[in-house]
N, C-alpha and C positions, 0 to 999 in steps of 0.2 A: 530566436531569443527564447530562453527557457524561463518558465514561471515556476517558482517553488512556493509551496504552501506549507506553513508550519502547522504541525499537528501535535497537540499535547495529549498524552495519555497518562492517566494517573492510576496506578495499580495499588491496591491495598492488600496486604497479606504478607506471607512469608514463604520462602522456597526451601523448606526443610526436607521435604520428601521427594521421591522420584516422580510421583504423580503430579505434584505441583510444578516441577521443572518441565515435565512433558507438556503440561497444559500451557505453560508460559512459552515454550518453544513453538507450540502450535499457534498460539496467539501472534507471536512475532512473524511466523510464516504467513499467516492470514493478512497481517498488516502489509507486509512487503508485497504480497500477491495483489492486494487491492490497489496499492499505490502504482504498481506496474501496469495493471489493467487500466487504471484511470489515465495514466500517461499515454497508453496506446490509443485509447478512445479519443483523447484530446488531439493527438497527432493525426488520427484519421479524419477528424472533423476539420482540422486545419488544411489537410490535404484536399478535401472536397471543396473547401472554400477557394483554394487556389487552382482548381481544375485538375488535381492529381488524384481523382477519386479511386475507389477500389477497383 
């Protein structure tokens, strides 16, 4: 069973120049990376609970 957590992110500002767009893309990458790592850690913890440790 998967558990999903809702995350709300509010960004203020405008994306008129290349630097802003790069920073926004970098932020999106960091968010996806964090969510992926969080899910891996959660799965590893569940694996240890069920005797499927590392």
